[in-house]
C-alpha positions as CSV (number, residue, x, y, z in Angstrom):
1,X,-12.2,50.9,-48.4
2,X,-11.8,51.0,-44.6
3,X,-9.0,53.2,-43.1
4,X,-5.9,51.3,-42.0
5,X,-5.5,51.4,-38.2
6,X,-2.1,51.8,-36.5
7,X,-1.6,51.2,-32.8
8,X,0.3,54.0,-31.1
9,X,2.3,54.3,-27.9
10,X,4.9,56.7,-26.5
11,X,7.3,54.8,-24.2
12,X,9.5,57.1,-22.1
13,X,13.0,56.0,-21.5
14,X,12.7,55.5,-17.8
15,X,9.9,53.0,-18.3
16,X,12.0,50.4,-20.2
17,X,15.3,50.5,-18.2
18,X,18.5,52.5,-18.8
19,X,19.4,50.4,-21.9
20,X,16.6,51.7,-24.1
21,X,18.4,51.0,-27.4
22,X,18.6,47.2,-26.7
23,X,15.1,47.1,-25.3
24,X,13.9,49.2,-28.3
25,X,15.5,46.7,-30.7
26,X,13.9,43.8,-28.8
27,X,10.5,45.5,-29.0
28,X,10.8,45.9,-32.7
29,X,12.0,42.4,-33.3
30,X,9.1,41.1,-31.1
31,X,6.5,43.0,-33.0
32,X,7.9,42.4,-36.5
33,X,8.1,38.6,-35.7
34,X,4.4,38.7,-34.7
35,X,3.7,40.4,-38.0
36,X,5.4,37.7,-40.0
37,X,3.9,34.8,-38.1
38,X,0.4,36.2,-37.6
39,X,0.0,37.8,-41.0
40,X,-3.0,40.1,-40.9
41,X,-3.9,39.5,-37.3
42,X,-1.2,41.6,-35.6
43,X,-1.6,45.4,-35.4
44,X,0.5,47.9,-37.2
45,X,2.4,49.8,-34.5
46,X,3.9,53.2,-34.1
47,X,6.5,53.0,-31.3
48,X,7.8,56.3,-30.1
49,X,10.8,56.5,-27.8
50,X,13.2,58.9,-26.2
51,X,16.6,57.2,-25.8
52,X,19.4,57.5,-23.4
53,X,22.6,58.7,-25.3
54,X,23.7,56.1,-27.9
55,X,25.5,56.1,-31.2
56,X,24.3,53.6,-33.8
57,X,25.6,52.6,-37.2
58,X,23.9,51.0,-40.1
59,X,24.8,48.2,-42.5
60,X,26.7,50.6,-44.8
61,X,29.1,51.7,-42.1
62,X,32.5,50.0,-42.2
63,X,35.0,52.5,-40.9
64,X,34.0,52.3,-37.2
65,X,36.4,49.7,-35.8
66,X,36.9,48.8,-32.1
67,X,39.1,51.9,-31.5
68,X,36.4,54.2,-32.8
69,X,33.8,52.4,-30.9
70,X,35.7,52.8,-27.6
71,X,36.3,56.5,-28.4
72,X,32.6,57.1,-28.7
73,X,31.8,55.1,-25.6
74,X,34.2,57.4,-23.6
75,X,31.8,60.3,-24.3
76,X,29.3,58.6,-22.0
77,X,27.1,57.2,-24.7
78,X,26.4,53.6,-25.7
79,X,27.4,52.2,-29.2
80,X,25.4,49.7,-31.3
81,X,25.7,48.2,-34.7
82,X,22.3,47.7,-36.3
83,X,20.7,46.2,-39.5
84,X,19.1,49.4,-40.6
85,X,20.1,51.4,-43.6
86,X,22.2,54.5,-43.3
87,X,25.4,55.4,-41.6
88,X,26.3,56.6,-38.1
89,X,24.0,58.8,-36.1
90,X,23.2,59.8,-32.5
91,X,20.1,59.2,-30.4
92,X,19.5,60.8,-27.0
93,X,17.3,62.8,-24.7
94,X,15.4,65.5,-26.5
95,X,15.1,63.5,-29.7
96,X,11.9,61.8,-30.8
97,X,12.8,58.4,-32.2
98,X,9.9,56.6,-34.0
99,X,9.9,53.0,-35.0
100,X,6.9,52.3,-37.3
101,X,6.4,48.5,-37.3
102,X,4.2,48.3,-40.3
103,X,3.0,45.7,-42.8
104,X,3.4,47.7,-46.0
105,X,0.9,45.4,-47.7
106,X,-1.7,47.3,-45.7
107,X,-0.5,50.5,-47.3
108,X,1.7,50.2,-50.5
109,X,4.3,47.4,-50.8
110,X,7.2,49.7,-51.7
111,X,10.2,50.6,-49.5
112,X,10.9,53.6,-51.6
113,X,7.3,54.8,-51.2
114,X,7.6,54.2,-47.5
115,X,10.7,56.3,-47.0
116,X,9.2,59.1,-49.1
117,X,6.1,59.0,-46.9
118,X,8.2,59.4,-43.7
119,X,10.0,62.4,-45.3
120,X,6.6,63.9,-46.2
121,X,5.4,63.3,-42.6
122,X,8.3,65.3,-41.1
123,X,7.9,68.1,-43.7
124,X,4.2,68.3,-42.8
125,X,5.1,68.4,-39.1
126,X,7.6,71.2,-39.7
127,X,5.0,73.2,-41.5
128,X,3.0,73.2,-38.3
129,X,5.8,75.2,-36.8
130,X,6.1,77.5,-39.9
131,X,9.4,75.9,-40.8
132,X,10.3,75.1,-44.4
133,X,11.9,71.7,-44.4
134,X,12.8,69.7,-47.5
135,X,14.3,66.5,-48.8
136,X,17.6,66.2,-50.7
137,X,19.4,63.5,-52.6
138,X,20.7,62.5,-49.2
139,X,18.0,60.6,-47.2
140,X,16.4,62.6,-44.4
141,X,14.7,65.9,-43.9
142,X,16.7,69.2,-44.0
143,X,16.4,72.8,-43.1
144,X,18.9,74.4,-45.4
145,X,22.2,72.5,-45.1
146,X,21.3,71.2,-41.6
147,X,19.6,67.9,-41.0
148,X,16.7,68.0,-38.6
149,X,15.5,64.4,-39.0
150,X,17.5,61.3,-39.8
151,X,15.9,58.2,-41.4
152,X,17.2,54.7,-41.4
153,X,14.9,51.7,-42.0
154,X,14.9,48.0,-42.4
155,X,12.4,46.0,-44.3
156,X,11.8,42.3,-44.5
157,X,8.9,40.8,-46.4
158,X,7.5,44.3,-46.4
159,X,7.5,44.4,-42.5
160,X,9.3,47.6,-41.5
161,X,11.6,48.2,-38.4
162,X,13.8,51.1,-37.3
163,X,12.6,54.4,-38.6
164,X,13.4,58.1,-37.9
165,X,15.0,60.4,-35.3
166,X,13.6,64.0,-35.1
167,X,15.7,66.5,-33.2
168,X,13.4,68.4,-30.8
169,X,15.6,69.9,-28.0
170,X,18.5,67.4,-28.1
171,X,22.0,68.6,-27.1
172,X,23.4,68.9,-30.6
173,X,27.0,68.8,-29.3
174,X,26.7,65.0,-29.3
175,X,26.9,65.2,-33.1
176,X,30.3,66.9,-32.9
177,X,31.9,63.5,-32.2
178,X,30.9,62.0,-35.5
179,X,30.2,62.9,-39.2
180,X,26.4,62.5,-39.0
181,X,25.1,60.0,-41.6
182,X,28.6,60.2,-43.2
183,X,27.8,63.6,-44.8
184,X,30.9,65.8,-44.7
185,X,30.2,69.6,-44.7
186,X,26.6,69.2,-43.5
187,X,25.3,70.2,-40.1
188,X,22.4,69.3,-37.8
189,X,19.7,71.4,-36.3
190,X,16.6,71.0,-34.1
191,X,13.2,72.4,-33.7
192,X,14.4,74.3,-30.6
193,X,17.3,75.8,-32.4
194,X,15.2,76.8,-35.4
195,X,12.4,78.3,-33.3
196,X,14.6,79.8,-30.6
197,X,12.6,78.2,-27.8
198,X,12.4,74.9,-26.0
199,X,10.4,72.4,-28.0
200,X,10.1,69.1,-26.0
201,X,9.5,65.6,-27.3
202,X,6.2,65.5,-25.4
203,X,5.0,68.6,-27.3
204,X,6.0,67.1,-30.6
205,X,4.5,63.6,-30.3
206,X,0.8,64.5,-30.9
207,X,1.8,66.7,-33.8
208,X,3.9,63.9,-35.3
209,X,1.0,61.4,-35.0
210,X,-1.3,63.9,-36.6
211,X,1.0,64.4,-39.6
212,X,1.7,60.6,-39.8
213,X,-2.0,59.9,-40.0
214,X,-2.5,62.5,-42.7
215,X,0.3,61.4,-44.9
216,X,-0.2,57.6,-44.5
217,X,-4.0,58.0,-44.6
218,X,-4.5,56.0,-41.5
219,X,-5.8,56.4,-38.0
220,X,-4.1,55.6,-34.7
221,X,-5.5,53.7,-31.7
222,X,-3.7,54.3,-28.4
223,X,-2.2,51.2,-26.8
224,X,-3.3,50.9,-23.2
225,X,-0.7,51.0,-20.4
226,X,-1.6,47.4,-19.6
227,X,-0.9,46.3,-23.1
228,X,2.4,48.1,-23.2
229,X,3.4,46.6,-19.9
230,X,2.5,43.2,-21.1
231,X,4.6,43.5,-24.2
232,X,7.5,44.9,-22.1
233,X,7.3,42.0,-19.7
234,X,7.3,39.5,-22.6
235,X,10.3,41.2,-24.2
236,X,12.1,41.3,-20.9
237,X,11.5,37.6,-20.3
238,X,12.8,36.8,-23.8
239,X,16.0,38.9,-23.2
240,X,16.6,36.9,-19.9
241,X,16.2,33.6,-21.8
242,X,18.7,34.8,-24.5
243,X,21.2,35.7,-21.8
244,X,20.8,32.3,-20.1
245,X,21.2,30.4,-23.4
246,X,24.5,32.0,-24.2
């Protein structure tokens, strides 16, 4: 049986405008729609981003009303409600955010299996840094009682969107404004904090891809700059149309 191929790109925040969260969501929706309409013709895609500061909540979060939303916006971050699983979390500079847009029928048509594979990917990556990471009954990857990687996914007809957020050298004080993932009494950590040195997103990306390929038993193909720019232009054009049609 041939190895499943996954297209890969790392899109830096400055490349897709200041509002990377909205553009990131648009990119995911665009690629997942292509998956649904084109069936096996569209590529599986591993989209890696580094966001500007933003708090996001999932479909299980109900307690964040307008007052709470405004409070978080006053910290200088954006705030978005999403259709992913999970509760509130933070994304920002120094954090590797990965959106695998995959057709699980090319792997194994199971959301539970998929989440487990993501957790195993991060555990394998941490092993490369001689760090002992593990799972817990609470989704995500942990080092002791501190979460190093949050996971929140969405699946429709076995097409995945959203994904994971791995703390590399992110400013952890952003998490002081929330109860990360709704888990009282738990903390957050980063690769930099655990290793006592600066670990950048750029350093981690190739290691993550290597671990992803090992755990998912696939191979990645780099998306060319021209192809990325073409997708970004198409998404940008669609966003403008949506604004005009409001």
